C-alpha positions in Angstrom: 102.0 98.0 104.3 104.9 99.8 102.3 106.5 99.4 99.0 109.2 97.1 100.5 106.4 94.4 100.3 106.6 94.4 96.5 108.7 92.6 94.0 109.3 93.8 90.4 111.1 92.8 87.3 114.3 94.3 86.2 115.1 94.8 82.4 116.5 91.3 82.2 113.0 90.0 83.5 114.5 89.0 86.9 112.7 89.5 90.2 113.8 92.3 92.3 112.4 92.8 95.8 112.0 96.6 96.6 113.3 95.7 100.1 116.8 96.1 98.7 116.1 99.9 98.9 115.0 100.1 102.4 116.4 103.2 104.1 116.7 105.4 100.9 114.5 108.0 99.4 113.1 106.8 96.1 111.5 108.4 93.1 109.5 106.0 91.0 108.7 107.3 87.5 106.8 105.9 84.5 108.6 107.0 81.5 108.3 107.1 77.5 110.9 107.5 74.7 108.5 109.6 72.3 106.9 111.9 74.6 106.7 115.8 74.9 108.1 115.2 78.3 110.9 112.8 77.3 113.6 115.6 77.8 112.6 115.1 81.5 115.2 112.2 81.5 117.9 114.7 81.4 116.5 116.5 84.4 116.0 113.0 86.2 119.5 112.2 85.6 120.8 115.5 87.0 118.8 114.9 90.2 120.1 111.3 90.4 123.7 112.5 90.1 123.2 115.2 92.7 121.4 113.2 95.3 122.6 109.6 94.8 125.5 109.9 97.4 123.1 111.1 99.9 120.8 108.0 99.7 118.7 108.8 96.8 117.6 106.3 94.0 115.4 106.8 91.0 113.4 103.8 89.6 112.5 104.1 85.9 109.4 102.1 84.5 108.9 102.5 80.8 105.3 102.3 79.8 103.5 102.3 76.5 100.0 103.0 77.7 99.9 106.8 76.9 99.8 107.7 73.4 101.9 104.5 72.4 105.0 106.6 73.1 107.2 103.9 74.2 107.0 101.2 71.6 110.5 99.9 71.7 111.7 96.8 73.6 113.4 97.3 76.9 117.0 97.1 75.5 116.2 99.7 72.9 114.7 101.9 75.3 117.8 101.6 77.6 120.2 102.3 74.6 118.1 105.4 73.6 118.2 106.8 77.2 121.8 106.2 77.4 122.9 107.7 74.1 120.5 110.6 74.1 120.2 111.6 77.8 123.3 109.9 79.4 121.1 108.1 82.0 122.6 105.8 84.6 119.7 105.3 87.1 118.2 101.8 87.2 115.6 100.8 84.6 113.0 98.1 84.9 110.9 95.9 82.7 108.1 97.7 80.7 104.9 97.7 82.7 101.2 98.9 82.6 100.4 101.4 85.3 96.6 101.5 84.7 94.0 98.8 84.0 93.5 95.2 84.7 97.2 94.5 83.9 98.7 97.3 86.0 101.4 95.8 88.3 100.6 95.6 92.0 103.2 98.3 93.1 101.2 100.9 90.8 97.8 100.1 92.2 99.4 100.6 95.6 101.0 103.9 94.9 97.8 105.3 93.3 95.9 104.1 96.4 98.3 106.2 98.6 98.5 109.5 96.4 95.8 110.2 94.0 95.6 112.8 91.1 95.1 116.5 92.3 95.5 118.3 89.0 98.1 119.5 86.6 100.1 122.7 86.9 98.2 125.2 84.9 101.3 127.3 84.2 102.9 124.5 82.1 102.3 124.7 78.3 101.2 121.0 78.0 98.7 121.1 80.8 95.7 122.0 78.6 96.6 119.5 76.1 96.8 116.8 78.8 93.6 117.9 80.2 91.9 117.6 76.7 93.3 114.1 76.2 92.1 112.8 79.4 88.7 114.4 79.1 88.2 112.6 75.9 89.3 109.3 77.3 86.9 109.6 80.4 84.8 112.5 81.4 85.3 111.5 85.1 89.1 111.3 84.9 89.8 114.1 87.6 87.9 112.1 90.3 90.1 108.8 89.7 93.5 108.2 91.1 94.9 106.5 87.9 98.1 107.7 86.3 97.2 110.5 83.7 100.4 110.5 81.5 104.1 109.7 81.1 106.6 110.9 83.7 104.3 110.9 86.7 106.5 110.5 89.8 106.1 109.2 93.2 108.4 110.1 96.1 109.1 107.6 98.6 110.4 108.3 102.1 113.3 106.3 103.9 110.6 104.4 105.8 108.8 103.1 102.6 105.8 105.4 102.8 104.6 107.3 99.8 105.4 111.0 100.5 104.0 112.8 97.4 102.9 112.5 93.8 104.2 114.8 91.0 102.5 115.1 87.7 104.6 115.6 84.6 103.7 119.3 84.6 105.5 119.8 88.1 108.6 122.1 87.8 111.9 120.2 88.5 113.0 122.7 91.3 109.8 121.8 93.2 110.7 118.2 92.8 114.3 118.8 94.0 113.1 120.6 96.9 111.0 117.6 98.0 113.9 115.2 97.6 116.0 117.3 99.7 113.4 117.3 102.5 112.9 113.7 102.3 116.8 112.9 102.4 116.9 115.2 105.5 114.4 112.9 107.4 116.0 110.6 109.9 116.1 107.0 108.5 114.2 104.4 110.7 116.4 102.6 113.3 115.3 99.1 112.4 115.9 97.8 109.0 113.6 94.9 108.0 110.0 94.0 107.7 107.5 94.5 110.6 107.8 91.8 113.4 105.1 92.9 115.8 104.1 90.5 118.5 100.6 89.2 118.8 98.5 92.2 119.7 94.6 92.9 120.0 93.1 94.3 117.0 90.8 97.3 117.2 87.5 95.9 115.5 85.4 98.9 116.3 85.3 100.1 112.5 84.6 96.8 110.9 81.2 96.3 109.2 81.2 92.6 110.1 83.2 90.6 112.6 86.1 88.2 111.4 85.5 84.8 113.1 87.9 82.8 111.0 91.6 82.8 111.0 92.5 85.2 108.1 95.6 86.2 106.4 95.7 89.9 105.2 97.7 90.1 102.2 98.3 91.5 98.8 99.0 90.2 95.3 102.8 90.3 94.3 104.0 90.7 97.8 106.8 88.4 98.5 106.4 88.3 102.3 102.6 87.6 101.9 103.5 84.7 99.6 106.1 83.3 102.4 103.5 83.6 105.1 100.7 82.0 103.2 103.2 79.1 102.3 104.1 78.7 105.9 100.4 78.4 107.0 99.7 75.9 104.3 102.9 73.7 104.9 102.0 73.5 108.7 98.3 72.3 107.7 96.6 75.4 109.0 93.3 76.3 107.3 92.7 80.1 106.7 90.7 82.7 104.7 92.4 85.4 102.7 91.6 89.2 103.1 93.2 90.6 99.9 94.0 94.4 99.4 93.5 94.0 95.8 89.7 93.5 96.3 87.4 96.4 97.3 86.0 94.5 100.3 89.5 93.4 101.4 91.0 96.9 101.0 88.2 98.4 103.1 88.5 95.9 105.9 92.3 96.3 106.0 91.8 100.0 106.2 89.2 99.8 108.8 91.5 97.6 111.2 94.4 100.2 110.7 96.7 97.8 109.2 99.5 99.7 107.5 101.6 96.8 106.2 100.9 93.2 105.2 101.0 90.5 105.9 99.0 90.3 109.0 97.5 87.2 110.5 94.1 87.9 112.1 93.5 85.4 115.0 90.1 85.2 116.5 90.2 84.1 120.1 87.8 84.0 123.0 85.5 86.5 121.2 88.4 89.0 120.4 90.5 89.5 117.5 94.4 89.5 117.6 97.1 90.3 115.0 100.4 88.7 114.3 102.3 91.1 111.8 105.1 90.3 109.4 106.3 87.2 107.6 108.6 86.1 110.4 106.1 86.3 113.0 103.5 84.4 111.0 105.9 81.8 110.2 106.8 81.4 113.9 102.9 81.3 114.7 102.3 78.7 112.1 105.0 76.5 113.4 103.8 76.8 117.1 100.2 75.8 115.7 101.2 73.1 113.2 98.7 70.3 112.7 99.8 66.9 113.2 
């Protein structure tokens, strides 16, 4: 699983698959227009201009969950950012990053890189700590987003390399981007197309004895695999990353990217990974 499995909405509310950014280094940021960190827009634009020609993209997700500091509509936000900070990087629809309405992309990002603390040398670190402490005494133990301008750095292969809190110095961020850009891009461009292989079930709490699709909400490839199975009359169970049991089982199997079809045969468990491989399997096993 990586970020290319997710579909988001742009500022015109149109679906955008993150697979369009395959092979690029990405910085994903939740932003706000009335925050003490809002001038970060200027630093982000400088990074974008400096590294864009090298394969860098910056994805801006306005969010109003922290102090109500992004109250405007998306068009107003875009106008504000262009006029005041000259931003040119892509901006997407307003989202929620925490709670029951958090988009799947952010639930995944948090699962990959949790919170490790604010930079104590920043003048606003103590303020952020106080705000979060009042909201939740256990805040430091949870991977949730803590404030506006939290950043996730994504490598050319779609993996989450690092998380940077809003207090992180811009030069540290720049160094990390340069290091990611210097990594070799993957030779194959596309989703996983692994053949049917035997799964390692040694870490499972209980065996999987029914044809099962490992998937995640909001994943376009998962949806296509699911539709292919249904279209061909194949009954299956779902193992969903967005549930605690599903996530634990997927991790126990060592699955790094969904969709994966889990196929019990002769007392063993096999995997067919990737949309194309699952669609092919479904056609071969179609019910008359």
